[in-house]
N, CA, C and O of each residue as an XYZ file, in Angstrom:
456
protein
N      -2.782    -28.796      1.725
C      -3.002    -27.524      0.946
C      -4.061    -26.710      1.741
O      -5.018    -27.286      2.257
N      -3.889    -25.409      1.835
C      -4.877    -24.631      2.532
C      -6.255    -24.608      1.807
O      -6.326    -24.557      0.579
N      -7.316    -24.646      2.593
C      -8.710    -24.655      1.947
C      -8.931    -23.189      1.151
O      -8.413    -22.144      1.545
N      -9.717    -23.287      0.062
C      -9.970    -22.104     -0.572
C     -10.549    -20.959      0.276
O     -10.196    -19.789      0.132
N     -11.417    -21.353      1.126
C     -12.062    -20.279      2.079
C     -11.104    -19.690      3.031
O     -11.146    -18.482      3.265
N     -10.181    -20.521      3.635
C      -8.992    -19.870      4.281
C      -8.188    -19.135      3.471
O      -7.816    -18.060      3.940
N      -7.776    -19.458      2.253
C      -6.993    -18.735      1.445
C      -7.580    -17.312      1.212
O      -6.943    -16.296      1.489
N      -8.771    -17.302      0.711
C      -9.476    -16.097      0.454
C      -9.552    -15.096      1.679
O      -9.431    -13.883      1.507
N      -9.744    -15.627      2.842
C      -9.999    -14.862      4.056
C      -8.686    -14.355      4.300
O      -8.520    -13.145      4.451
N      -7.607    -15.277      4.360
C      -6.274    -14.718      4.644
C      -5.749    -13.678      3.735
O      -5.022    -12.778      4.155
N      -6.109    -13.787      2.471
C      -5.688    -12.691      1.576
C      -6.262    -11.439      1.939
O      -5.604    -10.398      1.960
N      -7.616    -11.520      2.259
C      -8.416    -10.329      2.677
C      -7.811     -9.792      4.026
O      -7.704     -8.574      4.168
N      -7.470    -10.528      4.880
C      -7.060     -9.955      6.094
C      -5.510     -9.210      5.977
O      -5.146     -8.196      6.573
N      -4.846     -9.916      5.163
C      -3.431     -9.292      4.836
C      -3.673     -8.101      4.216
O      -3.164     -7.127      4.771
N      -4.379     -7.872      3.107
C      -4.671     -6.668      2.491
C      -5.305     -5.453      3.349
O      -4.956     -4.279      3.218
N      -6.262     -5.906      4.221
C      -6.991     -4.877      5.054
C      -6.053     -4.427      6.128
O      -6.180     -3.287      6.577
N      -5.076     -5.264      6.598
C      -4.120     -4.928      7.711
C      -3.125     -3.945      7.026
O      -2.861     -2.908      7.634
N      -2.600     -4.161      5.919
C      -1.853     -3.332      5.252
C      -2.464     -1.953      4.759
O      -1.876     -0.873      4.817
N      -3.603     -2.145      4.316
C      -4.300     -0.761      4.147
C      -4.600      0.091      5.401
O      -4.441      1.312      5.408
N      -4.986     -0.531      6.327
C      -5.124      0.261      7.523
C      -3.786      1.017      8.061
O      -3.759      2.163      8.511
N      -2.763      0.195      7.928
C      -1.410      0.556      8.296
C      -1.010      1.892      7.351
O      -0.533      2.930      7.810
N      -1.276      1.669      6.090
C      -0.902      2.655      5.186
C      -1.730      3.981      5.425
O      -1.167      5.076      5.440
N      -3.040      3.839      5.603
C      -3.789      5.159      5.923
C      -3.551      5.778      7.059
O      -3.680      6.996      7.181
N      -3.120      4.870      8.146
C      -2.757      5.524      9.458
C      -1.407      6.305      9.404
O      -1.165      7.320     10.056
N      -0.449      5.602      8.416
C       0.823      6.374      8.425
C       0.676      7.688      7.453
O       1.327      8.688      7.756
N      -0.096      7.707      6.385
C      -0.362      8.630      5.521
C      -1.205      9.739      6.125
O      -1.132     10.900      5.722
N      -1.993      9.352      7.089
C      -2.732     10.393      7.691
C      -1.923     11.372      8.476
O      -2.386     12.481      8.742
N      -0.699     10.991      8.866
C       0.217     11.798      9.766
C       0.694     13.038      8.826
O       1.144     14.064      9.337
N       0.580     12.892      7.559
C       1.032     13.846      6.549
C       0.112     14.826      5.944
O       0.410     15.502      4.960
N      -1.030     14.882      6.570
C      -2.075     15.830      6.250
C      -1.863     17.202      6.600
O      -2.527     18.068      6.031
N      -1.039     17.493      7.448
C      -0.852     18.746      8.127
C      -0.691     20.038      7.037
O      -1.126     21.172      7.239
N       0.035     19.585      5.844
C       0.342     20.668      4.908
C      -1.050     21.026      4.072
O      -1.130     21.935      3.245
N      -2.086     20.170      4.436
C      -3.259     20.486      3.433
C      -4.145     21.619      4.082
O      -4.199     21.776      5.302
N      -4.781     22.335      3.248
C      -5.663     23.419      3.851
C      -6.839     22.959      4.491
O      -7.237     23.490      5.527
N      -7.501     21.888      3.882
C      -8.562     21.230      4.444
C      -8.232     19.974      5.380
O      -8.914     18.949      5.357
N      -7.166     20.148      6.171
C      -6.613     19.000      6.837
C      -7.705     18.415      7.779
O      -7.740     17.199      7.970
N      -8.562     19.218      8.346
C      -9.531     18.534      9.356
C     -10.522     17.690      8.694
O     -10.930     16.650      9.211
N     -11.001     18.211      7.319
C     -11.867     17.097      6.633
C     -11.254     15.996      6.236
O     -11.804     14.896      6.284
N     -10.084     16.179      5.817
C      -9.560     14.806      5.204
C      -9.129     13.891      6.611
O      -9.258     12.667      6.587
N      -8.658     14.532      7.715
C      -8.715     13.481      8.742
C      -9.797     12.898      9.175
O      -9.761     11.706      9.480
N     -10.981     13.657      9.279
C     -12.282     12.906      9.509
C     -12.626     11.825      8.502
O     -13.060     10.742      8.895
N     -12.442     12.090      7.197
C     -12.592     11.095      6.276
C     -11.786      9.867      6.438
O     -12.287      8.744      6.381
N     -10.465     10.106      6.652
C      -9.625      8.946      6.661
C      -9.924      8.181      8.012
O     -10.030      6.956      7.954
N     -10.053      8.774      9.124
C     -10.559      8.326     10.402
C     -11.743      7.322     10.332
O     -11.717      6.177     10.784
N     -12.785      7.920      9.700
C     -14.084      7.078      9.334
C     -13.789      5.876      8.613
O     -14.268      4.793      8.950
N     -12.920      6.038      7.507
C     -12.689      4.782      6.637
C     -11.863      3.758      7.488
O     -12.096      2.550      7.435
N     -10.895      4.300      8.267
C      -9.946      3.252      9.088
C     -11.038      2.631     10.008
O     -11.006      1.413     10.182
N     -11.876      3.281     10.533
C     -12.877      2.519     11.434
C     -13.687      1.437     10.718
O     -13.873      0.352     11.270
N     -14.178      1.709      9.488
C     -14.808      0.677      8.654
C     -13.859     -0.452      8.471
O     -14.222     -1.602      8.717
N     -12.597     -0.166      8.030
C     -11.691     -1.137      7.570
C     -11.429     -2.021      9.044
O     -11.311     -3.245      9.001
N     -11.369     -1.414     10.083
C     -11.105     -2.114     11.434
C     -12.301     -3.159     11.684
O     -12.080     -4.282     12.135
N     -13.500     -2.729     11.376
C     -14.614     -3.414     11.647
C     -14.544     -4.819     10.571
O     -14.757     -5.974     10.940
N     -14.255     -4.469      9.424
C     -14.122     -5.565      8.264
C     -13.059     -6.484      8.723
O     -13.264     -7.697      8.665
N     -11.858     -5.983      9.206
C     -10.897     -6.796      9.668
C     -11.227     -7.698     10.833
O     -10.813     -8.857     10.862
N     -11.938     -7.201     11.752
C     -12.386     -7.887     12.925
C     -13.244     -9.079     12.250
O     -12.966    -10.250     12.511
N     -14.205     -8.769     11.447
C     -15.105     -9.769     10.956
C     -14.338    -10.810     10.348
O     -14.620    -11.979     10.613
N     -13.332    -10.512      9.506
C     -12.505    -11.571      8.751
C     -11.803    -12.426      9.822
O     -11.843    -13.655      9.767
N     -11.200    -11.800     10.736
C     -10.499    -12.560     11.757
C     -11.463    -13.549     12.525
O     -11.047    -14.634     12.930
N     -12.720    -13.149     12.703
C     -13.740    -14.099     13.329
C     -14.055    -15.189     12.424
O     -14.252    -16.323     12.860
N     -14.112    -14.912     11.199
C     -14.472    -15.919     10.139
C     -13.270    -16.980     10.078
O     -13.498    -18.187     10.006
N     -11.949    -16.436     10.113
C     -10.761    -17.320     10.052
C     -10.851    -18.334     11.307
O     -10.609    -19.539     11.227
N     -11.224    -17.675     12.435
C     -11.222    -18.287     13.726
C     -12.259    -19.502     13.682
O     -12.038    -20.582     14.231
N     -13.270    -19.236     13.055
C     -14.354    -20.179     13.087
C     -14.043    -21.476     12.229
O     -14.702    -22.511     12.325
N     -13.038    -21.311     11.440
C     -12.537    -22.474     10.609
C     -11.187    -22.841     11.032
O     -10.509    -23.608     10.349
N     -10.748    -22.314     12.166
C      -9.465    -22.829     12.731
C      -8.228    -22.283     12.030
O      -7.184    -22.931     11.954
N      -8.404    -20.947     11.474
C      -7.248    -20.551     10.725
C      -6.808    -19.239     11.354
O      -7.602    -18.519     11.958
N      -5.500    -18.942     11.192
C      -4.945    -17.785     11.507
C      -3.764    -17.223     10.736
O      -2.891    -17.982     10.315
N      -3.715    -15.918     10.541
C      -2.721    -15.412      9.593
C      -1.624    -14.847     10.610
O      -1.943    -14.148     11.572
N      -0.341    -15.196     10.327
C       0.816    -14.583     11.204
C       1.479    -13.465     10.410
O       1.311    -13.420      9.192
N       2.165    -12.636     10.991
C       2.814    -11.423     10.448
C       3.723    -11.930      9.270
O       4.300    -13.010      9.397
N       3.864    -11.189      8.140
C       4.713    -11.524      7.078
C       6.247    -11.364      7.364
O       6.590    -10.680      8.329
N       7.081    -11.900      6.652
C       8.558    -11.744      6.733
C       8.899    -11.290      5.386
O       8.634    -11.901      4.351
N       9.509    -10.171      5.480
C      10.189     -9.620      4.065
C      11.355    -10.242      3.748
O      12.251    -10.431      4.570
N      11.403    -10.586      2.552
C      12.833    -11.203      2.006
C      13.015    -10.582      0.546
O      12.394    -10.987     -0.437
N      13.872     -9.633      0.535
C      14.081     -9.014     -0.818
C      12.791     -8.327     -1.365
O      12.153     -7.471     -0.751
N      12.515     -8.778     -2.503
C      11.267     -8.214     -3.253
C       9.861     -8.983     -2.770
O       8.782     -8.688     -3.284
N       9.981     -9.950     -1.780
C       8.879    -10.682     -1.427
C       8.590    -10.507      0.028
O       9.452    -10.149      0.830
N       7.270    -10.787      0.363
C       6.953    -10.969      1.749
C       6.204    -12.262      1.867
O       5.344    -12.529      1.027
N       6.500    -13.168      2.955
C       6.025    -14.387      3.024
C       5.137    -14.412      4.329
O       5.617    -14.092      5.417
N       3.899    -14.782      4.188
C       2.894    -14.839      5.348
C       2.672    -16.373      5.659
O       2.559    -17.207      4.761
N       2.623    -16.653      6.905
C       2.410    -17.912      7.465
C       0.946    -18.021      7.874
O       0.431    -17.155      8.580
N       0.247    -19.128      7.413
C      -1.155    -19.280      7.753
C      -1.224    -20.681      8.405
O      -0.827    -21.702      7.842
N      -1.777    -20.635      9.674
C      -1.957    -21.927     10.251
C      -3.597    -22.247     10.101
O      -4.422    -21.357     10.310
N      -3.934    -23.422      9.771
C      -5.189    -23.961      9.637
C      -5.287    -25.339     10.185
O      -4.824    -26.295      9.563
N      -5.892    -25.466     11.361
C      -6.225    -26.536     12.037
C      -4.853    -27.267     12.319
O      -4.676    -28.471     12.134
N      -4.004    -26.471     12.744
C      -2.573    -27.008     13.186
C      -1.613    -27.265     12.105
O      -0.510    -27.758     12.341
N      -2.021    -26.929     10.871
C      -1.112    -27.199      9.777
C      -0.758    -25.727      9.191
O      -1.579    -24.828      9.014
N       0.679    -25.667      8.916
C       1.259    -24.377      8.372
C       1.364    -24.394      6.926
O       1.776    -25.361      6.286
N       0.967    -23.258      6.418
C       1.078    -23.077      5.015
C       1.553    -21.597      4.878
O       1.295    -20.729      5.712
N       2.293    -21.395      3.711
C       2.926    -20.115      3.355
C       2.414    -19.479      2.142
O       2.296    -20.140      1.111
N       2.101    -18.232      2.195
C       1.675    -17.485      0.961
C       2.851    -16.481      0.741
O       3.301    -15.812      1.671
N       3.288    -16.415     -0.437
C       4.308    -15.548     -0.951
C       3.775    -14.586     -1.898
O       3.234    -14.949     -2.943
N       3.939    -13.129     -1.501
C       3.506    -12.144     -2.343
C       4.735    -11.283     -2.722
O       5.665    -11.050     -1.950
N       4.639    -10.827     -4.013
C       5.720     -9.884     -4.372
C       5.293     -8.590     -3.827
O       4.103     -8.277     -3.804
N       6.285     -7.780     -3.360
C       5.770     -6.497     -2.568
C       5.233     -5.531     -3.443
O       4.531     -4.670     -2.913
N       5.418     -5.472     -4.764
C       4.714     -4.642     -5.648
C       3.357     -5.086     -5.812
O       2.525     -4.205     -6.031
N       2.967     -6.291     -5.748
C       1.607     -6.766     -5.903
C       0.861     -6.405     -4.529
O      -0.319     -6.056     -4.540
N       1.520     -6.495     -3.486
C       0.917     -6.158     -2.169
C       0.522     -4.653     -2.200
O      -0.559     -4.290     -1.737
N       1.395     -3.794     -2.743
C       1.142     -2.237     -2.756
C       0.149     -2.059     -3.741
O      -0.640     -1.144     -3.507
N      -0.045     -2.813     -4.973
C      -1.216     -2.770     -5.884
C      -2.495     -3.062     -5.177
O      -3.485     -2.334     -5.252
N      -2.421     -4.203     -4.464
C      -3.700     -4.740     -3.935
C      -4.232     -3.587     -2.806
O      -5.402     -3.214     -2.733
N      -3.248     -3.156     -2.037
C      -3.506     -1.964     -1.001
C      -4.092     -0.751     -1.634
O      -5.074     -0.170     -1.170
N      -3.471     -0.400     -2.684
C      -3.938      0.917     -3.467
C      -5.411      0.569     -3.969
O      -6.319      1.394     -3.872
N      -5.578     -0.598     -4.467
C      -7.007     -1.022     -5.083
C      -8.011     -0.924     -3.746
O      -9.136     -0.440     -3.869
N      -7.619     -1.319     -2.722
C      -8.360     -1.338     -1.397
C      -8.760      0.092     -1.113
O      -9.937      0.439     -1.018
N      -7.643      0.972     -0.973
C      -7.887      2.362     -0.433
C      -8.922      3.058     -1.616
O      -9.842      3.817     -1.312
N      -8.634      2.705     -2.843
C      -9.618      3.284     -3.870
C     -11.142      2.795     -3.609
O     -12.111      3.541     -3.749
N     -11.210      1.582     -3.253
C     -12.577      0.945     -3.101
C     -13.172      1.678     -1.937
O     -14.298      2.173     -1.999
N     -12.334      1.750     -0.773
C     -13.017      2.227      0.557
C     -13.200      3.722      0.353
O     -14.104      4.223      1.021
N     -12.488      4.553     -0.469
C     -12.811      5.990     -0.748
C     -13.836      6.100     -1.760
O     -14.274      7.226     -1.996
N     -14.315      5.042     -2.434
C     -15.448      5.122     -3.379
C     -14.866      5.526     -4.726
O     -15.585      6.107     -5.539
N     -13.698      5.266     -4.976
C     -13.072      5.732     -6.259
C     -13.033      4.506     -7.311
O     -12.566      4.720     -8.430
N     -13.454      3.392     -7.012
C     -13.518      2.310     -7.968
C     -14.877      2.302     -8.689
O     -15.898      2.713     -8.136
N     -14.858      1.899     -9.739
C     -16.203      1.665    -10.588
C     -16.764      0.419    -10.377
O     -17.799      0.101    -10.962
């Protein structure tokens, strides 16, 4: 069984990674906005913060001998493999849950969560 600390950190890494990818992809579609420059600056600044958090999470995982491997999509689910001290564990997420976690993370980063 994966340790609770590794599980929490792995979850955080997965969500941060997806959030960064989502913001990077979405930022390519800002060209139609009148205030494109301002929104690009905001999103770029938030992506930098997320990269810093992601680096910190990966460092914490490394200290406990754990690593998250890219997920594999299967129908409505994505399965991530986590290695912790040479043991493999799998975390299965419903894709809608990943989307919701990612959306909540974007709201948090943009200061839209209460």
